[in-house]
C-alpha positions as CSV (number, residue, x, y, z in Angstrom):
1,M,5.9,-22.5,10.2
2,N,8.2,-23.1,7.1
3,S,10.3,-25.7,7.7
4,Q,12.5,-25.8,4.9
5,K,15.9,-24.6,5.7
6,P,17.2,-21.3,4.2
7,V,19.6,-20.3,1.3
8,L,20.8,-17.5,3.3
9,D,19.3,-16.8,7.4
10,I,18.5,-13.1,8.5
11,H,21.9,-11.9,9.4
12,E,23.8,-13.8,7.0
13,K,26.6,-11.9,4.5
14,P,26.1,-12.8,0.4
15,N,28.9,-12.7,-1.5
16,L,29.3,-9.9,-3.8
17,G,27.3,-11.7,-6.4
18,Q,24.1,-12.7,-4.6
19,W,23.9,-9.1,-3.5
20,I,23.9,-7.5,-6.2
21,L,21.6,-10.1,-8.1
22,L,18.7,-11.2,-5.0
23,S,19.4,-7.2,-4.4
24,L,17.8,-6.0,-8.1
25,Q,15.2,-9.0,-7.7
26,H,13.9,-7.6,-4.4
27,L,13.9,-4.2,-5.7
28,F,12.5,-5.1,-8.9
29,A,9.9,-7.2,-7.0
30,M,8.3,-3.8,-5.9
31,F,9.5,-1.5,-8.9
32,G,6.5,-1.4,-10.7
33,S,4.1,-1.0,-7.5
34,T,6.3,2.0,-6.0
35,V,6.5,3.4,-9.2
36,F,2.9,3.0,-9.9
37,V,1.6,5.0,-6.8
38,P,3.0,8.8,-7.7
39,L,2.8,8.2,-11.4
40,V,-1.0,7.8,-11.1
41,V,-1.0,10.8,-8.2
42,G,0.9,13.4,-10.0
43,I,4.1,13.1,-7.8
44,S,7.5,12.2,-9.1
45,P,8.6,8.3,-8.8
46,A,12.2,9.5,-8.8
47,I,11.0,10.6,-4.8
48,A,9.0,7.6,-4.0
49,L,12.2,5.5,-5.0
50,I,14.2,7.6,-2.9
51,S,11.9,8.2,-0.1
52,S,11.6,4.3,-0.3
53,G,14.9,3.3,0.0
54,I,15.9,6.1,2.5
55,G,12.3,4.0,4.6
56,T,13.9,0.6,4.3
57,L,17.1,1.4,5.7
58,I,15.4,3.1,8.8
59,F,12.9,0.4,9.1
60,I,15.8,-1.8,9.5
61,L,17.6,-0.2,12.0
62,I,14.5,0.7,14.3
63,T,13.6,-3.4,14.4
64,R,17.5,-3.7,14.6
65,G,17.5,-5.6,11.3
66,K,15.3,-8.9,12.9
67,V,13.0,-8.1,10.0
68,P,13.7,-8.7,6.1
69,S,11.5,-6.1,4.6
70,Y,11.1,-3.9,2.0
71,L,9.2,-1.0,1.9
72,G,7.1,0.5,-0.7
73,S,4.4,3.2,-1.8
74,S,0.8,2.7,-0.1
75,F,-1.7,1.9,-2.8
76,A,-4.5,2.5,-0.3
77,F,-3.7,6.2,-0.3
78,I,-4.3,6.8,-3.9
79,A,-7.6,8.6,-3.3
80,P,-6.6,10.4,0.0
81,M,-3.3,12.0,-2.1
82,I,-5.4,12.9,-4.9
83,Y,-8.3,14.5,-3.8
84,A,-5.9,16.5,-1.3
85,K,-3.4,17.6,-3.5
86,I,-6.4,18.2,-6.7
87,H,-8.4,20.1,-3.5
88,Y,-5.7,21.8,-1.3
89,G,-2.8,21.7,-3.0
90,P,0.0,19.0,-2.8
91,G,1.5,20.3,0.2
92,A,-1.4,19.2,1.7
93,A,-1.2,15.7,0.4
94,F,2.5,15.4,1.5
95,T,1.0,17.0,4.8
96,G,-1.5,14.0,5.1
97,V,1.4,11.6,4.2
98,F,3.4,13.2,7.2
99,I,0.6,12.6,9.8
100,T,0.1,8.8,8.9
101,G,3.3,8.7,9.9
102,V,2.8,10.2,13.1
103,L,-0.6,8.2,13.8
104,Y,1.7,5.1,13.3
105,A,4.1,6.1,15.7
106,F,1.3,6.7,18.4
107,I,-1.0,3.5,17.7
108,A,3.0,1.9,18.1
109,L,3.6,3.5,21.2
110,I,-0.2,2.2,22.8
111,I,1.0,-1.3,21.6
112,N,4.3,-0.8,23.1
113,R,2.3,-0.5,26.4
114,V,-0.8,-2.3,26.4
115,G,-0.4,-5.0,23.4
116,V,-2.2,-5.4,20.3
117,G,-5.6,-7.0,21.6
118,W,-8.0,-3.4,21.3
119,L,-7.0,-2.7,17.9
120,L,-7.9,-6.0,16.8
121,K,-11.2,-5.2,18.7
122,L,-11.7,-2.3,17.4
123,L,-11.3,-3.5,14.2
124,P,-12.2,-7.0,13.5
125,P,-12.6,-8.5,9.7
126,I,-16.5,-7.4,9.5
127,V,-15.1,-3.7,9.5
128,V,-11.8,-4.0,7.8
129,G,-12.8,-6.2,5.2
130,P,-15.7,-3.9,4.2
131,I,-13.5,-0.5,4.2
132,I,-10.6,-2.3,2.0
133,M,-12.4,-2.9,-0.3
134,V,-14.3,0.8,-0.6
135,I,-10.6,1.9,-0.7
136,G,-10.7,-0.3,-4.1
137,L,-14.0,0.3,-5.5
138,S,-13.5,4.6,-4.9
139,L,-10.4,4.5,-7.0
140,S,-12.3,2.6,-10.1
141,S,-13.7,5.1,-11.9
142,A,-10.5,6.9,-12.5
143,A,-8.6,3.6,-13.2
144,V,-11.3,3.4,-16.4
145,G,-10.9,7.2,-16.8
146,M,-7.3,6.5,-17.8
147,A,-7.6,4.0,-19.9
148,M,-10.2,4.5,-21.7
149,N,-9.7,8.4,-22.6
150,G,-6.8,10.2,-24.4
151,A,-5.4,13.4,-23.8
152,N,-8.4,15.8,-24.6
153,G,-10.3,13.3,-22.2
154,K,-12.9,11.7,-24.5
155,Y,-13.3,8.0,-25.3
156,N,-10.1,7.0,-27.2
157,T,-9.8,3.5,-29.4
158,T,-5.7,4.1,-29.2
159,S,-6.4,4.4,-25.5
160,I,-8.4,1.6,-25.0
161,T,-6.9,-0.8,-27.5
162,V,-3.0,-0.3,-25.5
163,A,-4.9,-0.4,-21.5
164,L,-6.4,-3.8,-22.2
165,I,-3.5,-5.3,-24.0
166,T,-1.5,-3.7,-21.2
167,L,-3.8,-5.4,-18.5
168,A,-4.0,-8.6,-20.6
169,I,-0.1,-9.3,-20.4
170,T,-0.2,-8.4,-16.5
171,I,-3.2,-10.9,-16.0
172,I,-1.1,-13.5,-18.6
173,T,1.6,-13.2,-16.1
174,A,0.0,-13.8,-12.7
175,I,-1.3,-16.3,-14.3
176,F,0.6,-18.6,-16.1
177,T,4.1,-17.8,-15.1
178,R,6.1,-19.7,-12.5
179,G,8.8,-18.8,-9.9
180,F,10.1,-14.7,-9.9
181,L,8.4,-13.2,-12.9
182,S,5.3,-14.4,-11.1
183,V,5.8,-11.9,-8.4
184,I,6.5,-8.9,-10.4
185,P,3.2,-9.2,-12.6
186,I,3.4,-4.9,-12.4
187,L,6.4,-4.8,-13.4
188,V,5.7,-7.2,-16.5
189,G,3.0,-5.4,-17.4
190,I,4.1,-1.9,-17.2
191,I,7.1,-2.9,-19.2
192,G,4.7,-4.5,-21.8
193,G,2.4,-1.9,-21.9
194,Y,5.0,0.7,-22.6
195,I,6.6,-1.3,-25.8
196,T,3.1,-1.6,-26.8
197,S,2.3,2.3,-26.5
198,I,5.3,2.4,-28.9
199,F,4.3,0.7,-31.4
200,F,1.1,3.1,-31.2
201,G,2.7,6.4,-31.4
202,L,2.4,7.0,-27.9
203,V,5.7,7.5,-26.2
204,N,8.1,10.8,-26.5
205,F,11.6,9.9,-26.6
206,T,12.4,13.5,-26.2
207,P,12.2,14.1,-22.3
208,I,14.8,10.8,-22.0
209,I,16.9,11.7,-24.4
210,E,17.7,15.3,-23.5
211,A,17.4,14.2,-19.7
212,K,20.8,14.1,-17.5
213,W,22.7,10.8,-16.1
214,L,22.4,12.4,-12.5
215,A,20.0,14.6,-11.2
216,V,18.9,15.7,-8.1
217,P,15.2,15.3,-8.3
218,H,13.1,18.2,-6.8
219,F,12.0,17.4,-3.2
220,T,9.5,19.1,-2.0
221,L,9.5,20.4,1.4
222,P,7.7,22.1,4.0
223,Y,8.1,25.9,4.8
224,V,10.4,25.9,1.0
225,D,7.3,24.8,-1.3
226,Y,4.6,25.3,1.4
227,T,3.3,25.9,4.2
228,P,2.1,23.1,5.8
229,A,-1.9,23.2,7.3
230,L,-4.2,21.1,9.0
231,P,-7.3,21.3,7.4
232,Y,-9.8,18.9,9.1
233,K,-10.6,17.2,5.5
234,I,-6.7,16.3,5.2
235,V,-7.0,14.2,9.1
236,M,-10.1,12.7,8.0
237,L,-9.3,12.0,4.4
238,F,-5.5,9.9,5.9
239,L,-6.6,8.2,9.4
240,P,-9.3,5.9,8.5
241,V,-7.2,4.1,5.7
242,A,-4.1,4.5,7.9
243,I,-6.2,1.9,10.8
244,V,-6.7,0.0,8.0
245,T,-2.6,-0.2,6.5
246,I,-2.1,-1.1,10.1
247,S,-4.7,-4.6,10.0
248,E,-2.5,-4.6,6.8
249,H,0.5,-4.1,8.7
250,I,-0.4,-6.8,11.2
251,G,-1.3,-9.2,8.5
252,H,2.3,-8.5,6.7
253,Q,4.2,-9.5,10.2
254,V,1.9,-12.6,10.6
255,V,3.1,-14.1,7.0
256,L,6.6,-13.1,6.7
257,G,6.8,-14.4,10.4
258,N,5.8,-17.9,8.9
259,V,8.3,-17.4,6.4
260,I,11.2,-17.1,7.7
261,N,10.4,-19.2,10.7
262,K,10.4,-16.1,13.2
263,D,7.6,-15.0,15.8
264,L,7.8,-11.1,14.4
265,M,5.5,-10.1,16.8
266,K,7.3,-10.8,19.5
267,D,10.9,-10.1,18.1
268,P,11.6,-7.4,17.4
269,G,7.7,-6.9,18.3
270,L,5.3,-5.1,16.3
271,D,5.6,-2.2,18.0
272,R,9.3,-1.8,16.0
273,S,8.2,-2.7,12.9
274,L,4.7,-0.3,13.4
275,F,7.1,2.0,14.5
276,G,10.3,1.8,11.6
277,D,6.8,2.3,9.3
278,A,6.1,5.2,10.5
279,V,9.2,7.0,10.8
280,S,10.1,6.1,7.3
281,T,6.5,7.6,6.8
282,M,7.0,10.4,7.8
283,I,10.2,11.1,6.3
284,A,8.3,10.7,3.2
285,G,6.1,12.8,3.8
286,L,8.9,15.6,4.5
287,I,10.7,15.6,0.9
288,G,7.2,14.5,-0.8
289,G,7.2,11.6,-1.2
290,P,4.3,8.4,-0.6
291,T,2.8,6.9,2.2
292,T,5.3,3.6,2.7
293,T,4.0,-0.2,3.6
294,T,5.8,-3.5,4.0
295,Y,5.5,-5.4,0.8
296,G,3.5,-8.7,-0.2
297,E,5.9,-9.1,-3.2
298,N,8.6,-9.4,-1.2
299,I,7.2,-12.1,1.1
300,G,6.7,-13.3,-2.5
301,V,10.2,-13.4,-3.4
302,L,11.5,-14.6,0.6
303,A,9.3,-17.9,0.1
304,I,10.7,-18.7,-3.8
305,T,14.3,-17.9,-3.0
306,R,14.6,-18.4,0.3
307,A,17.6,-16.1,1.1
308,Y,16.2,-14.1,4.5
309,S,19.3,-12.0,4.9
310,V,18.6,-8.5,5.8
311,Y,21.5,-7.2,3.8
312,L,19.6,-8.0,0.6
313,F,17.0,-5.5,1.7
314,I,19.5,-2.9,2.7
315,G,21.3,-3.4,-1.1
316,A,17.7,-3.1,-2.6
317,A,17.4,0.2,-0.5
318,V,20.9,1.8,-1.6
319,F,19.9,0.4,-5.3
320,A,16.4,2.6,-4.8
321,I,18.4,5.2,-3.9
322,T,20.7,5.4,-6.4
323,F,18.1,4.8,-9.1
324,G,15.8,8.1,-7.7
325,F,19.2,10.0,-8.4
326,I,19.3,8.5,-12.3
327,G,17.8,11.4,-14.9
328,K,17.6,9.3,-17.4
329,I,15.3,6.4,-15.2
330,S,13.3,9.3,-13.8
331,A,12.4,10.8,-17.4
332,F,11.8,7.1,-18.7
333,L,9.6,6.7,-15.2
334,S,7.1,10.1,-16.0
335,S,7.3,8.8,-20.3
336,I,5.0,6.2,-19.2
337,P,1.7,6.8,-20.9
338,T,-1.4,7.3,-19.3
339,P,-3.3,4.2,-20.6
340,V,-0.8,1.7,-19.7
341,M,-1.2,2.9,-16.1
342,G,-5.1,3.3,-16.9
343,G,-4.2,-0.6,-18.0
344,I,-2.5,-1.9,-14.5
345,S,-5.0,0.3,-12.1
346,I,-8.3,-1.6,-13.5
347,L,-6.0,-4.6,-12.0
348,L,-4.4,-3.7,-9.0
349,F,-7.8,-0.8,-7.8
350,G,-9.5,-4.6,-8.4
351,I,-7.2,-6.7,-6.6
352,I,-7.3,-4.5,-3.5
353,A,-11.3,-4.5,-3.3
354,S,-11.5,-8.1,-4.1
355,S,-8.7,-7.9,-1.0
356,G,-11.5,-6.8,1.1
357,L,-13.4,-9.4,0.4
358,R,-10.6,-12.1,0.4
359,V,-10.1,-11.0,4.5
360,L,-14.1,-12.1,5.0
361,V,-13.8,-14.7,3.4
362,E,-10.7,-15.8,5.4
363,N,-11.6,-14.8,8.2
364,K,-15.4,-17.2,7.7
365,I,-17.5,-14.1,8.0
366,D,-21.3,-15.8,8.3
367,F,-23.6,-13.5,6.6
368,S,-25.9,-15.1,7.5
369,Q,-26.1,-13.2,10.6
370,Q,-28.2,-10.0,10.3
371,R,-25.3,-7.9,12.6
372,N,-22.4,-8.6,9.6
373,L,-24.8,-8.1,7.0
374,I,-25.5,-4.9,8.5
375,I,-22.2,-3.6,9.3
376,A,-20.4,-4.1,5.7
377,S,-23.5,-3.6,3.2
378,V,-23.7,0.4,5.2
379,I,-19.5,0.9,4.9
380,L,-19.9,-0.4,1.4
381,V,-22.8,1.8,0.1
382,I,-21.7,5.2,2.4
383,G,-18.1,4.6,1.2
384,I,-18.5,4.3,-2.4
385,G,-21.8,6.2,-2.4
386,G,-20.4,9.1,-1.8
387,A,-22.6,10.2,1.3
388,V,-21.6,13.2,3.7
389,I,-23.2,14.3,6.8
390,H,-22.3,18.5,7.5
391,I,-21.6,18.7,10.8
392,T,-21.5,22.1,11.1
393,K,-21.0,25.0,8.5
394,D,-17.4,24.4,8.2
395,F,-17.3,20.6,9.5
396,S,-18.1,17.7,7.4
397,L,-17.5,13.8,7.1
398,E,-18.0,11.9,4.0
399,G,-16.8,9.2,1.7
400,M,-14.3,6.3,2.9
401,A,-14.2,8.7,6.6
402,L,-17.7,8.7,7.2
403,S,-18.2,4.8,6.1
404,A,-15.1,4.4,9.0
405,I,-16.2,5.7,11.5
406,L,-19.9,3.7,11.0
407,G,-18.6,0.5,10.4
408,V,-16.5,0.8,13.8
409,L,-19.1,2.1,16.2
410,L,-21.7,-0.2,14.7
411,N,-19.1,-3.1,15.5
412,I,-19.3,-1.5,19.2
413,L,-23.3,-0.5,19.3
414,L,-24.7,-3.8,17.5
415,P,-24.9,-7.0,19.9
416,N,-22.7,-9.9,18.8
417,K,-25.6,-12.9,19.4
418,K,-22.4,-15.3,18.5
419,V,-20.1,-13.7,21.5
420,E,-23.1,-14.0,23.7
421,K,-23.8,-17.3,22.9
422,E,-20.4,-18.4,23.8
423,V,-20.4,-16.7,27.4
424,I,-24.2,-18.1,28.2
425,E,-22.6,-21.9,27.5
426,N,-18.9,-21.1,29.2
427,A,-21.2,-19.6,32.5
428,K,-23.5,-23.2,32.7
429,N,-20.5,-25.3,31.6
430,E,-19.1,-23.6,34.9
431,A,-22.3,-23.9,37.0
432,I,-22.4,-27.2,35.8
433,S,-18.3,-28.4,37.3
């Protein structure tokens, strides 16, 4: 646990200056990541800001103001949302987002009743790590395409130059800066890439000039803009990823608890924090936003500033909602050139994949055991290779969904010699005593 005395404790009210400055600091910590997701997926960044702000307020309410956290756009669902949007339309993507929230709520209810042990047994690190790697690596071709190709879809020297400069700025910020700047490399990278794009003539300022200061963004609403449908493929696209992000949520709560010196798993409890995330995600799906998740960047800001007050996250949420209704900001975000997003994507999608590797390393997964080697190998090749199993004429399992299911099944079916050895040793010790 963190032994340092906080500058602002969880329920301590900041003065007006602190509230504005530190609230904006938390908003900027997640701003780049939160607007990045909708820009890559092809939906409104303004809606993403509004849904993240509303979701954060609801999360704070459900957790009784005991978890200082901001909910931003989730990177993990980029691939499912793009696939659903291309093959079934935007309505299908938002239906998938809503269904993800429903699953979160269902899992939160089970955790409330029987605890979290069953989930950790179902999804140990040897399963979760490779699935996270699949999520990142499956997006790699999209990242390279955005970075390398011009508007006509063919290789473009200007595009790759801007993308590499953007990538370099982001890496330099992440590695060589200290304090708050080290927490917002994505935002700095986007700003640096945008300025670079201006010199290369890639930015069109006309939409920004013509945009109104105050503008209500277009909310994509069910039964107004689309009729919700639930193709099995949408379910199979989103649910495996949702299971992984639940594990990510658990990790965030543990780390955040260590930073603020509170046991958040007990008070307010994992069931409440996950349910808060569930309601936030469902609302995002209903208004045309991406799935939400607790943000590691904000945990980093908390560790740096030691200002833990939940009022700062309320402030960040209010500012995010406000920015979502400023037409100039929305137009500016939409004007960010694709190569800039491509340069950021190369790093971010790689970081997602590396995060899966980190899960394996931190949990000291022993790959000298054939069991672990087999589980990881099957998940990676099936997930990245695009394998498909046709169950019936109209039903098939493929890609990430198939790899996740096979990973869970292999973990259940393959004997764990390490566990068996421990059981035998314990039995011997009990017999001797």
